[in-house]
C-alpha positions as CSV (number, residue, x, y, z in Angstrom):
1,M,12.3,-30.0,-25.0
2,T,12.1,-27.2,-21.9
3,A,12.8,-28.4,-18.9
4,L,9.8,-28.3,-15.9
5,D,11.4,-28.3,-12.9
6,A,12.4,-25.6,-10.1
7,V,16.5,-25.9,-10.3
8,S,16.3,-25.3,-14.5
9,I,13.7,-22.9,-14.6
10,I,16.4,-20.6,-11.5
11,R,19.2,-20.8,-13.6
12,A,17.5,-19.7,-16.9
13,K,16.1,-16.9,-15.2
14,R,19.2,-16.2,-13.4
15,D,22.0,-17.0,-16.7
16,G,18.9,-13.7,-17.9
17,G,16.7,-16.5,-20.1
18,E,12.7,-15.9,-21.0
19,L,11.6,-18.2,-19.5
20,S,8.8,-20.2,-21.6
21,D,4.5,-20.7,-21.0
22,E,5.2,-24.2,-19.7
23,Q,7.8,-22.8,-17.1
24,I,5.6,-19.9,-16.1
25,D,2.7,-21.9,-15.4
26,W,4.5,-25.0,-14.0
27,V,6.4,-23.2,-11.5
28,V,3.6,-21.8,-9.7
29,D,1.5,-23.6,-9.5
30,A,4.1,-26.3,-8.0
31,F,5.2,-23.3,-5.7
32,T,1.6,-23.3,-5.0
33,R,1.2,-26.8,-4.3
34,G,3.9,-27.1,-2.1
35,I,6.3,-29.3,-4.7
36,V,8.7,-25.7,-5.4
37,A,9.9,-25.1,-1.7
38,D,10.4,-21.5,-0.1
39,E,14.0,-21.2,-1.0
40,Q,13.6,-21.6,-4.8
41,M,11.1,-19.9,-5.4
42,S,12.8,-17.1,-3.1
43,A,16.6,-17.9,-5.7
44,L,14.0,-17.9,-8.7
45,A,12.4,-14.5,-7.4
46,M,16.3,-12.9,-6.9
47,A,17.1,-13.7,-10.7
48,I,13.9,-12.3,-11.0
49,L,14.3,-9.1,-9.6
50,L,17.8,-8.6,-10.7
51,R,17.1,-10.0,-14.6
52,G,13.7,-9.2,-15.4
53,M,10.4,-10.5,-17.4
54,N,9.9,-9.6,-20.6
55,R,5.9,-7.6,-21.3
56,R,4.8,-11.7,-22.7
57,E,6.7,-13.3,-19.1
58,I,4.7,-11.3,-17.0
59,A,1.8,-11.2,-18.8
60,R,1.6,-15.1,-18.8
61,W,2.6,-15.5,-14.7
62,T,0.5,-12.9,-14.3
63,A,-2.7,-15.5,-15.5
64,A,-0.9,-18.1,-13.4
65,M,-0.8,-16.2,-10.0
66,I,-4.4,-15.0,-10.6
67,G,-6.0,-19.3,-12.5
68,S,-4.1,-21.0,-9.0
69,G,-6.9,-20.0,-6.9
70,S,-10.8,-19.1,-7.7
71,R,-12.5,-15.0,-9.2
72,M,-15.0,-12.9,-7.8
73,N,-18.0,-11.9,-9.6
74,F,-19.0,-8.8,-8.1
75,T,-21.1,-7.4,-11.6
76,D,-25.1,-8.1,-9.9
77,L,-24.4,-5.3,-7.3
78,P,-27.2,-2.4,-7.7
79,R,-24.3,0.4,-7.4
80,P,-20.9,0.1,-9.7
81,T,-17.2,-1.5,-8.6
82,V,-13.8,0.0,-7.7
83,D,-10.8,0.0,-6.7
84,K,-7.3,1.9,-6.1
85,H,-4.3,0.5,-5.0
86,S,-1.1,1.8,-4.1
87,T,1.9,0.3,-4.8
88,G,3.1,1.6,-0.8
89,G,4.9,4.6,0.4
90,V,5.4,6.0,4.4
91,G,3.0,7.5,6.1
92,D,0.2,6.0,2.9
93,K,-2.7,5.4,4.7
94,I,-4.8,7.4,2.0
95,T,-6.6,3.9,1.3
96,L,-8.1,4.5,4.7
97,P,-10.1,7.4,3.7
98,L,-10.9,7.2,0.7
99,A,-12.8,3.9,0.8
100,P,-15.6,5.0,3.3
101,L,-15.2,8.5,0.7
102,V,-16.1,7.1,-2.5
103,A,-18.7,4.3,-1.4
104,A,-20.6,7.8,0.2
105,C,-20.1,8.6,-3.2
106,G,-22.3,5.5,-4.9
107,A,-19.7,3.6,-5.7
108,A,-18.5,0.0,-4.5
109,V,-15.5,-0.2,-2.7
110,P,-14.9,-3.6,-2.7
111,Q,-10.9,-3.0,-1.7
112,L,-8.6,-6.1,-0.4
113,S,-5.1,-4.7,1.0
114,G,-2.0,-6.2,2.4
115,R,-0.4,-6.5,5.1
116,G,3.8,-4.4,5.9
117,L,7.0,-4.6,3.1
118,G,9.9,-3.5,4.3
119,H,9.9,0.0,5.7
120,T,6.2,0.5,3.8
121,G,3.3,0.4,6.5
122,G,1.1,-2.5,5.6
123,T,-2.9,-1.7,5.1
124,L,-4.0,-4.7,7.5
125,D,-1.6,-4.1,9.7
126,K,-3.3,-0.3,10.0
127,L,-6.4,-1.1,10.4
128,E,-6.2,-4.0,13.6
129,S,-5.1,-1.5,16.1
130,I,-9.1,-0.4,16.2
131,P,-10.3,-2.7,18.9
132,G,-12.2,-6.1,17.3
133,W,-11.6,-5.1,14.0
134,Q,-11.6,-8.1,11.7
135,A,-9.5,-8.4,8.0
136,D,-10.7,-11.5,7.3
137,I,-14.2,-12.2,6.7
138,T,-16.0,-14.5,4.2
139,V,-17.2,-12.9,0.8
140,P,-20.8,-13.5,1.3
141,R,-20.4,-11.1,3.6
142,M,-18.4,-9.0,1.8
143,R,-21.3,-8.9,-0.9
144,E,-23.7,-8.3,1.9
145,I,-21.8,-5.3,2.8
146,L,-20.8,-4.1,-0.9
147,A,-24.7,-3.8,-1.2
148,D,-25.2,-2.3,1.4
149,P,-26.0,1.4,0.2
150,E,-24.8,2.6,4.2
151,I,-22.0,0.7,3.8
152,G,-20.3,0.0,0.6
153,A,-17.2,-0.5,0.7
154,V,-14.8,-3.6,2.1
155,I,-11.0,-3.1,3.2
156,C,-9.8,-7.0,3.7
157,A,-7.6,-9.6,3.4
158,A,-7.7,-11.3,0.2
159,G,-9.3,-15.3,0.7
160,A,-6.8,-17.9,0.8
161,D,-8.3,-19.0,-2.4
162,L,-8.6,-15.7,-4.2
163,A,-4.8,-16.0,-5.9
164,P,-3.0,-18.2,-3.7
165,A,0.5,-18.2,-5.2
166,D,0.7,-14.1,-4.6
167,K,-0.1,-14.8,-1.2
168,R,3.1,-17.3,-0.6
169,L,5.6,-14.9,-3.0
170,Y,4.5,-12.1,-0.9
171,A,5.0,-13.2,2.3
172,L,8.5,-14.3,0.4
173,R,9.8,-11.1,-0.7
174,D,8.6,-8.6,1.9
175,V,12.0,-11.0,3.8
176,T,14.1,-11.6,1.4
177,G,14.8,-7.8,-0.6
178,T,13.1,-8.9,-4.2
179,V,9.9,-6.4,-2.9
180,E,10.8,-3.3,-5.6
181,S,11.1,-6.3,-8.5
182,I,9.5,-4.4,-10.8
183,P,7.1,-7.9,-13.0
184,L,7.2,-9.0,-9.4
185,I,5.5,-6.1,-7.5
186,A,2.9,-5.8,-11.5
187,S,1.7,-9.6,-11.4
188,S,1.0,-9.5,-7.4
189,I,-1.1,-6.7,-7.3
190,M,-3.2,-7.5,-10.7
191,S,-3.1,-11.0,-10.4
192,K,-5.2,-9.9,-6.5
193,K,-6.4,-6.7,-8.3
194,I,-8.3,-9.1,-11.5
195,A,-9.3,-12.1,-9.4
196,E,-11.6,-9.9,-6.7
197,G,-13.6,-8.9,-9.8
198,T,-13.4,-4.7,-9.5
199,A,-14.9,-3.1,-12.9
200,A,-12.5,-0.6,-12.8
201,L,-9.1,0.4,-10.1
202,V,-7.4,3.1,-10.3
203,L,-3.3,2.7,-9.5
204,D,-1.2,5.0,-6.7
205,V,2.4,4.7,-8.0
206,K,4.9,6.2,-5.9
207,V,8.5,7.7,-6.9
208,G,10.3,9.0,-5.1
209,T,13.3,7.8,-1.6
210,G,10.5,6.4,0.4
211,A,8.6,4.4,-2.6
212,F,10.2,0.5,-3.9
213,L,10.3,2.8,-7.1
214,K,13.3,5.4,-7.0
215,T,12.8,7.6,-10.1
216,L,9.8,8.8,-12.2
217,D,11.2,6.1,-14.8
218,E,10.2,3.7,-13.0
219,A,7.7,4.5,-11.6
220,R,6.2,5.0,-15.1
221,E,7.1,1.6,-16.6
222,L,5.4,-0.4,-14.0
223,A,2.9,1.9,-14.4
224,A,1.8,1.1,-17.8
225,V,3.2,-2.6,-17.5
226,M,-0.1,-2.8,-15.0
227,V,-2.3,-0.8,-16.9
228,E,-2.2,-2.4,-20.3
229,L,-2.4,-5.6,-17.4
230,G,-5.4,-4.5,-16.6
231,R,-7.3,-3.6,-19.9
232,D,-6.5,-7.1,-21.2
233,A,-8.2,-8.1,-18.8
234,G,-11.4,-6.5,-18.9
235,V,-10.9,-3.9,-15.9
236,K,-11.1,-0.5,-16.6
237,T,-7.8,0.7,-15.2
238,V,-5.2,4.4,-15.3
239,A,-2.7,5.2,-12.9
240,L,-2.1,8.4,-11.0
241,L,2.6,9.0,-10.1
242,T,2.7,10.3,-7.0
243,A,5.1,11.7,-4.8
244,M,7.3,9.6,-2.5
245,D,10.1,11.7,-0.9
246,T,8.5,13.2,2.0
247,P,5.6,10.9,4.3
248,L,2.2,11.6,3.5
249,G,0.9,13.2,6.8
250,R,2.5,13.6,10.1
251,T,2.0,10.0,11.1
252,A,4.2,6.9,9.9
253,G,2.9,4.0,12.6
254,N,-0.5,2.1,12.6
255,A,-2.9,4.0,15.5
256,L,-1.0,6.6,14.7
257,E,-2.0,6.5,11.2
258,V,-5.9,5.3,12.2
259,A,-5.9,8.5,14.1
260,E,-5.2,10.3,11.2
261,S,-7.4,9.5,8.7
262,V,-10.3,9.7,11.2
263,E,-9.1,14.0,11.5
264,V,-9.3,13.8,7.4
265,L,-12.1,12.1,7.7
266,A,-13.9,14.9,10.1
267,G,-12.7,17.2,8.1
268,G,-9.0,18.2,9.3
269,G,-5.7,17.1,8.5
270,P,-2.6,17.0,6.6
271,A,-3.2,18.9,3.9
272,D,-1.3,16.6,1.6
273,V,-3.2,13.5,2.9
274,V,-6.2,15.2,2.2
275,E,-5.3,16.5,-1.8
276,L,-4.4,13.5,-2.4
277,T,-7.3,11.4,-0.8
278,L,-9.6,13.5,-3.2
279,A,-7.7,13.6,-6.0
280,L,-8.2,9.7,-6.6
281,A,-11.4,9.8,-4.9
282,R,-12.4,11.7,-8.8
283,E,-10.5,9.5,-10.2
284,M,-12.4,6.5,-9.1
285,V,-15.2,8.4,-9.4
286,A,-15.1,9.1,-12.5
287,Q,-14.2,5.3,-13.4
288,A,-17.6,4.4,-11.3
289,G,-18.6,6.7,-14.0
290,L,-20.4,8.8,-11.5
291,H,-20.8,12.1,-11.4
292,V,-20.9,13.6,-7.6
293,D,-17.9,15.7,-6.4
294,P,-16.1,13.5,-3.7
295,A,-15.0,16.9,-1.6
296,E,-18.5,17.9,-0.4
297,V,-19.3,15.0,1.2
298,L,-16.2,14.5,2.3
299,A,-16.8,18.2,4.3
300,D,-20.8,17.4,4.6
301,G,-20.4,14.2,6.8
302,R,-20.6,11.0,4.8
303,A,-17.5,9.8,4.3
304,M,-16.9,9.4,7.8
305,D,-21.0,8.3,8.1
306,H,-19.2,5.8,5.9
307,W,-16.1,5.2,8.1
308,R,-18.1,4.4,11.7
309,T,-20.6,1.5,9.6
310,M,-17.8,0.3,7.1
311,I,-15.1,-0.5,11.0
312,Q,-18.2,-1.8,12.5
313,A,-19.4,-4.5,9.4
314,Q,-16.1,-5.6,10.6
315,G,-16.6,-6.3,14.2
316,G,-14.2,-2.9,14.9
317,D,-16.0,-0.2,17.9
318,P,-14.8,3.6,16.0
319,D,-15.3,4.6,19.0
320,A,-13.0,2.7,20.4
321,P,-9.8,4.7,22.1
322,L,-6.6,3.7,20.0
323,P,-3.8,1.6,21.0
324,T,-1.1,3.8,22.2
325,A,3.1,3.3,22.6
326,R,4.6,2.1,26.4
327,H,7.7,4.5,25.6
328,T,8.0,7.9,23.5
329,E,10.8,9.2,23.2
330,T,11.5,13.2,20.8
331,V,14.4,14.7,18.9
332,R,14.7,18.3,18.3
333,A,16.7,20.2,15.7
334,E,19.5,21.3,15.8
335,S,19.5,23.9,14.3
336,A,17.5,26.8,13.4
337,G,15.9,28.1,9.4
338,V,13.4,26.3,7.5
339,L,13.3,22.9,6.8
340,T,14.1,22.1,3.1
341,R,13.9,17.6,3.6
342,L,12.0,14.9,5.6
343,D,13.3,11.7,4.6
344,A,10.7,9.5,3.8
345,M,13.0,6.5,3.5
346,G,14.6,6.4,7.0
347,V,11.6,7.8,8.2
348,G,10.2,4.4,6.5
349,L,13.2,2.6,8.2
350,A,12.6,4.1,12.2
351,A,8.8,3.8,11.9
352,W,9.2,-0.6,10.8
353,R,13.0,-0.4,13.5
354,L,10.7,0.7,16.5
355,G,8.3,-2.4,15.8
356,A,5.6,-1.1,13.0
357,G,6.7,-3.2,10.7
358,R,8.5,-6.9,9.8
359,A,11.3,-8.1,9.8
360,R,10.5,-12.1,9.6
361,Q,7.0,-14.0,7.7
362,G,4.1,-13.7,10.0
363,E,6.2,-11.7,12.7
364,Q,3.7,-9.3,14.6
365,V,4.1,-5.4,15.0
366,Q,3.5,-3.2,17.1
367,A,0.0,-1.4,17.2
368,G,1.1,2.4,18.9
369,A,4.6,2.4,17.4
370,G,5.8,4.5,15.1
371,V,7.0,8.2,14.2
372,E,5.3,11.5,14.6
373,M,5.9,14.8,13.1
374,H,6.2,17.5,14.3
375,A,7.8,19.6,11.2
376,K,7.1,18.4,7.5
377,P,9.5,20.9,4.0
378,G,8.7,24.7,3.7
379,D,7.5,24.3,8.0
380,S,10.3,26.9,10.1
381,V,12.1,25.6,13.3
382,V,13.5,27.2,15.7
383,V,16.4,24.7,17.9
384,G,14.8,22.7,20.7
385,Q,11.5,22.9,18.2
386,P,10.4,18.8,17.9
387,L,11.0,17.4,15.3
388,F,9.6,13.4,15.8
389,T,8.6,11.9,18.8
390,L,9.0,8.5,18.5
391,H,6.7,6.1,19.5
392,T,7.6,1.7,20.6
393,D,6.8,-0.6,23.1
394,T,10.1,-2.3,23.2
395,P,13.1,1.0,24.2
396,E,15.6,-1.3,22.8
397,A,14.9,0.2,19.5
398,F,15.4,4.1,19.8
399,A,19.2,3.6,18.6
400,G,17.8,2.2,15.8
401,A,15.1,4.7,15.0
402,L,17.7,7.5,15.5
403,E,20.4,6.2,13.2
404,A,18.1,5.5,10.5
405,L,17.1,9.6,11.5
406,D,20.4,10.5,11.5
407,G,20.0,12.0,8.4
408,A,17.0,12.2,7.6
409,V,16.6,16.2,8.4
410,G,17.7,19.4,6.2
411,I,17.1,23.0,8.0
412,E,18.7,25.8,5.6
413,L,18.6,29.5,6.4
414,T,17.6,30.6,2.8
415,P,17.0,27.5,1.3
416,E,15.9,27.4,-2.6
417,S,12.9,25.1,-2.9
418,K,9.9,25.0,-2.6
419,P,8.1,21.5,-1.5
420,G,7.1,20.1,-5.0
421,E,3.9,18.6,-6.3
422,L,2.5,15.5,-4.7
423,V,0.6,14.3,-8.2
424,L,3.5,13.6,-10.9
425,G,1.9,12.3,-14.3
426,R,-0.8,10.0,-14.7
427,V,-0.8,6.7,-17.4
428,D,-4.5,5.8,-19.0
């Protein structure tokens, strides 16, 4: 008979065993109800990280996560629904300009987002730096916003009854070194996305030094698992594999990234952020069955209009000054040449140590903390030129941030390589 207690299940996976449907259903349900303690689920998460899961186990784990709560349904909305999810990167503020852009193209975007995981930033953490903005809204209010042709997009936290098992596990993974597990990433993302009721989904699967997945093979594996999970649930799903060796844009932090996102919506902003925003927007528009060019919608100001109404709909003031850190420190180039490398992991760790991320479950983040990058790969630099500006409310954090950035930059007099492509592949 299959063992249905936490210790036996932990041992089974620790020793490389395959968990039965009954074991998975029981442990997810018991964890949701508080019968399985956080430390036990943390141990199981580590065992899954080390031993993995097969496709059947992942599908069942995802179904159990969905079954731990309720499911939303937006089929009666007057516009097609489509969502996007990123597996997380450094400087990845793409959701902020993307959601209003796709809404301006005619889709409804029910974007359930999360908070920071490890060295990567969280969309909700970024938006909460906008005065008055609220991450928590009711489902009826969410439906009103999505149906409004002048808004059409919601970026919010998942409700307490939407995959509650995942919400608890998500927080544990952040502080127990188990974020990088492909089965746990896939089930976490897809349980929320399937439960939220979107008809179509575009996945941005990051790969590189600043991503949780370091190799293209790992990213392709995760993408394939998630696409399969989505399609099995009746959600039109496609994935783009995108590079995360270099941070996106020129900022990593919360308010810093909001400001940069507004620049993109205003027709400016870093070229890589614009490029990826448009690439994902085109996929989302196509999945929604719409025939609109997102580049035109971005250029004519409609996306900015939807940004403003979207922020206002959740209590935020799009005109209010964003928070700034009380202390800054500048890092300057020690040699001249061409910047050939800017390690995303180093920048992400620096931003995290400055206060943009959290080290413990439930810890507050600093709205103004982060790293501003003044040069990107391909740029020429001279001795003494600013490379980074570090922002924090806690100046004692500068030492740790500088340590994280030590070796993160490569400068060569005669570089042989150029910055790589941003979109590395597609899985559908």
